[in-house]
N, C-alpha and C positions, 0 to 999 in steps of 0.2 A: 373421386378423381375424374377429370374430364378426358374426353378423347383427345389425342394429339391433333394439333392444327398446324398446317404448313403456313409459315409466315414469309412473305417475300419482301425484301428490302428494295425500295424504289431507288431510282437513279440519284435522288437527293439524299439518300441515307435514311429515309423514313420508312417506318413499318406500321401497319394497322393492327392494333392489338384488340380491336373491338370484340372478337370472339372469345378472348381470354380474360380481359381486364374486368376485375370486380371493384376496383378502386379508381379514384381520380388521379392520384399522383403516386409515382414510384421513384425510389432511389435505385439507380442502376450502376453496376460495375461489370467489368469484363475480367474473367479468370485467365490465367496464363495459357490455358488450353483453348481459349476462344469462346468459352461458354459465357453467355450474357445472363447475369443475375439481376432480377427486378424484385425489389422489396417494397411493399406498400408503405407509404410514409405520409406524414402531415407536416406542413410548413407553417411556422409561426414567425411573426416579425421580431426584429431585434428588441423592440420596445416591450413586447409581450414576454420575451425570454427574460429580460431584466426584471420585469414585474414578478414573474413566477419564481425567480431566483431570490427575491427579497423575502426571507423567512418571516420577518416581523410583519410585513404587509400581508402575507398569506395567513399568518396566525390571526391577524385582525379581521380579515375577511371570514375566516372559519368561525371565529367568535361571533361576528355579526350575524352570520347565517344561522348559528345555533340559537341565538336570542334576538329574533326580529323585533320583539316588544321593546327593546332598548333603543332602537333606531329612532332618530329625531327627524320628523318631516321638515323639509326646507320650503320656505315661501319663495318661489322663483318668479312671482308675478312682476317684481321690480327689476329682474335681471335683464340686461340688454339683449335684444334679439338681433341675431346676425343673419 
């Protein structure tokens, strides 16, 4: 456990967590007693969330990773370049 650090809130409601922060993003909420709780979090896009929720797609990816010898290389030389 680290030593306690005094954090001052600036006039615009900002606080510097540099001495405490071990992660890039936090999910925060305030308790009824005024305590501020910060939990490390990761943010994903809605598209990624939908892909991860697709169990058939995830099973296919898992199968492909387990058997890379079955993958078929694609010739992309004739694909349009953007």
